[in-house]
C-alpha positions as CSV (number, residue, x, y, z in Angstrom):
1,X,106.0,80.1,-76.7
2,X,106.4,83.0,-74.5
3,X,107.4,86.6,-75.1
4,X,108.4,88.5,-71.9
5,X,108.5,91.8,-73.8
6,X,105.0,91.6,-75.1
7,X,102.5,89.8,-72.9
8,X,99.6,88.3,-74.9
9,X,96.4,90.1,-74.3
10,X,93.8,87.7,-73.0
11,X,96.3,84.9,-72.2
12,X,95.7,83.3,-68.8
13,X,97.9,83.7,-65.8
14,X,100.3,80.8,-65.7
15,X,100.3,78.7,-62.5
16,X,102.1,75.4,-62.4
17,X,100.3,72.2,-61.4
18,X,97.0,71.7,-59.6
19,X,93.5,72.5,-60.8
20,X,94.6,75.5,-62.8
21,X,96.8,73.3,-65.0
22,X,94.1,70.7,-65.5
23,X,91.5,73.4,-66.5
24,X,94.0,74.9,-68.9
25,X,94.7,71.5,-70.5
26,X,91.0,70.7,-70.8
27,X,90.2,74.1,-72.3
28,X,93.1,74.1,-74.8
29,X,92.2,70.5,-75.9
30,X,88.7,71.8,-76.5
31,X,90.0,74.7,-78.5
32,X,92.1,72.4,-80.7
33,X,89.1,70.1,-81.4
34,X,86.6,72.9,-82.0
35,X,89.0,74.8,-84.3
36,X,90.0,71.7,-86.3
37,X,86.3,70.6,-86.7
38,X,84.6,74.0,-87.4
39,X,87.4,76.5,-88.1
40,X,87.6,80.0,-86.7
41,X,84.0,80.8,-87.7
42,X,82.7,78.0,-85.5
43,X,85.0,78.7,-82.5
44,X,83.1,80.2,-79.6
45,X,83.7,80.6,-75.9
46,X,80.5,78.7,-75.2
47,X,81.4,75.8,-77.4
48,X,84.9,75.5,-75.9
49,X,83.5,75.6,-72.4
50,X,80.9,72.9,-73.1
51,X,83.4,70.6,-74.7
52,X,85.9,71.2,-71.9
53,X,83.3,70.6,-69.2
54,X,83.9,73.9,-67.5
55,X,81.6,76.9,-66.9
56,X,81.8,79.6,-69.5
57,X,82.5,82.2,-66.9
58,X,85.7,80.3,-66.1
59,X,86.8,80.7,-69.8
60,X,85.7,84.3,-69.9
61,X,87.5,85.2,-66.7
62,X,90.8,83.5,-67.7
63,X,90.9,84.0,-71.5
64,X,88.4,86.8,-72.1
65,X,87.5,85.9,-75.7
66,X,88.3,83.7,-78.7
67,X,91.4,85.7,-79.4
68,X,92.8,84.9,-75.9
69,X,92.0,81.3,-76.4
70,X,93.9,81.2,-79.7
71,X,96.9,83.0,-78.2
72,X,97.2,80.5,-75.4
73,X,96.8,77.5,-77.7
74,X,99.6,78.8,-79.8
75,X,101.7,79.5,-76.6
76,X,101.1,75.8,-75.6
77,X,102.4,74.7,-78.9
78,X,105.6,76.6,-78.2
79,X,105.9,74.9,-74.8
80,X,106.0,71.4,-76.3
81,X,109.3,69.5,-75.9
82,X,109.9,69.3,-79.6
83,X,113.4,68.7,-81.0
84,X,114.6,69.1,-84.6
85,X,115.4,65.9,-86.4
86,X,119.0,64.6,-86.2
87,X,119.5,61.9,-88.9
88,X,123.3,62.5,-89.4
89,X,123.0,64.6,-92.6
90,X,121.4,67.9,-93.6
91,X,119.4,66.3,-96.4
92,X,118.1,63.7,-94.0
93,X,117.2,66.2,-91.4
94,X,115.4,68.5,-93.8
95,X,113.5,65.5,-95.3
96,X,112.4,64.4,-91.9
97,X,111.3,67.9,-91.0
98,X,109.4,68.2,-94.2
99,X,107.6,64.9,-93.6
100,X,106.5,66.1,-90.1
101,X,105.2,69.3,-91.7
102,X,103.4,67.5,-94.5
103,X,101.8,65.1,-92.0
104,X,100.5,67.9,-89.9
105,X,99.0,69.6,-93.0
106,X,97.3,66.6,-94.5
107,X,95.8,64.9,-91.5
108,X,92.0,65.5,-91.3
109,X,91.0,67.5,-89.6
110,X,94.2,69.5,-89.6
111,X,94.7,71.7,-86.6
112,X,97.8,73.3,-88.2
113,X,95.8,74.5,-91.2
114,X,92.9,75.6,-89.0
115,X,95.2,77.6,-86.8
116,X,96.9,79.3,-89.8
117,X,93.5,80.3,-91.1
118,X,92.4,81.6,-87.7
119,X,95.4,83.9,-87.5
120,X,94.0,85.9,-90.4
121,X,90.9,86.7,-88.3
122,X,92.6,87.6,-85.0
123,X,95.4,90.1,-84.7
124,X,96.3,88.6,-81.3
125,X,96.6,85.1,-82.8
126,X,98.6,86.5,-85.8
127,X,101.2,88.1,-83.5
128,X,101.4,84.9,-81.4
129,X,101.8,82.7,-84.4
130,X,104.5,84.9,-85.9
131,X,106.5,84.5,-82.7
132,X,106.0,80.8,-82.7
133,X,107.2,80.5,-86.3
134,X,110.2,82.7,-85.5
135,X,111.1,80.5,-82.5
136,X,110.7,77.3,-84.5
137,X,113.0,78.5,-87.3
138,X,115.6,79.7,-84.7
139,X,115.4,76.2,-83.1
140,X,115.9,74.5,-86.5
141,X,119.0,76.5,-87.3
142,X,121.0,73.8,-85.4
143,X,120.4,71.6,-88.5
144,X,122.4,74.0,-90.6
145,X,125.1,74.5,-87.9
146,X,125.6,70.7,-87.6
147,X,125.9,70.5,-91.4
148,X,128.6,73.1,-91.4
149,X,130.5,71.4,-88.6
150,X,130.3,68.0,-90.6
151,X,131.7,69.7,-93.7
152,X,128.5,69.2,-95.7
153,X,128.3,72.9,-96.5
154,X,131.0,75.5,-97.3
155,X,132.7,76.8,-94.1
156,X,130.4,79.8,-93.6
157,X,128.8,80.2,-90.3
158,X,125.0,80.0,-89.9
159,X,123.8,83.4,-89.0
160,X,124.1,83.6,-85.2
161,X,126.6,80.7,-84.9
162,X,129.7,81.7,-82.8
163,X,132.6,79.9,-84.5
164,X,131.8,78.9,-88.0
165,X,132.4,82.1,-89.9
166,X,134.0,82.3,-93.4
167,X,137.7,82.4,-93.2
168,X,137.8,85.5,-95.4
169,X,135.4,87.3,-93.0
170,X,133.1,88.3,-95.9
171,X,130.0,86.2,-95.9
172,X,127.9,84.0,-93.7
173,X,125.3,81.4,-94.3
174,X,121.8,82.6,-93.8
175,X,120.4,79.5,-92.1
176,X,116.8,80.8,-91.9
177,X,116.6,81.4,-95.6
178,X,117.9,77.9,-96.2
179,X,115.2,76.5,-93.9
180,X,112.5,78.5,-95.5
181,X,113.6,77.4,-99.0
182,X,113.6,73.7,-97.9
183,X,110.1,73.8,-96.2
184,X,108.2,76.3,-98.4
185,X,107.4,73.8,-101.2
186,X,105.4,71.6,-98.8
187,X,103.3,74.5,-97.6
188,X,102.9,75.8,-101.1
189,X,101.6,72.4,-102.5
190,X,99.3,71.4,-99.6
191,X,98.1,74.8,-98.3
192,X,98.1,77.1,-101.3
193,X,97.5,74.7,-104.2
194,X,95.4,72.3,-102.1
195,X,97.0,69.5,-104.0
196,X,97.2,65.9,-103.0
197,X,100.3,65.3,-100.9
198,X,103.3,64.0,-102.8
199,X,105.2,61.5,-100.8
200,X,108.4,62.4,-102.8
201,X,108.1,66.1,-102.2
202,X,109.7,66.2,-98.7
203,X,112.9,64.7,-99.9
204,X,113.0,66.5,-103.3
205,X,112.5,69.9,-101.6
206,X,115.2,69.0,-99.0
207,X,117.7,67.9,-101.7
208,X,117.1,71.1,-103.8
209,X,117.8,73.3,-100.7
210,X,121.0,71.4,-99.9
211,X,122.3,71.7,-103.4
212,X,121.5,75.4,-103.5
213,X,123.2,75.9,-100.1
214,X,126.3,74.1,-101.3
215,X,126.4,76.4,-104.3
216,X,126.4,79.4,-102.1
217,X,122.8,80.5,-102.8
218,X,122.2,81.4,-99.1
219,X,125.5,83.2,-98.5
220,X,125.0,86.8,-97.5
221,X,127.4,89.6,-96.5
222,X,128.5,89.3,-93.0
223,X,126.8,92.0,-90.9
224,X,129.3,94.4,-89.3
225,X,130.2,93.4,-85.8
226,X,128.8,89.9,-86.2
């Protein structure tokens, strides 16, 4: 994840390849392990440096503090070559997406949960995580656009899609709202309620969102000039 308009304070200068890349990989691996094991309260520059096998001055010089480490580990998540599911149906795609989310939340220790918790303690991390979530939702809008193209949903364009607008020119499909509705039950059950994972929930939540979308629940007035 990168944001050219708002450089992350404390994020290291990026240099491809060589020792710099190796050190970054070692340090970020250490951050993930420390955060997952001990949470934000147990995350320290000294602990990360020791686990990574580098001198603490190296960490201080490149990342400055724990906030800088968190920003860069979130940035690294955005750099991963991840692609949204493509199962051939919107229900299948959303089910597969929900299963990925659920697995990331229930694994122990869960880095995803630890990172969410850490973002409440660091403004830098909170801003970086907000950008990452926005990027991921934007990336997943292709699921909705493909469903419209296959005729699974009414012919209203996903917000931002170029050629799938309602023939009447009145409404469009808010893809992000659909995606949030499909994935929110998983986060709610596992993170907020701290309930045991329900293996049926990913598909049930996906099916409910698809039915709602087909009924027009996520149709919004088309923005002027869109």
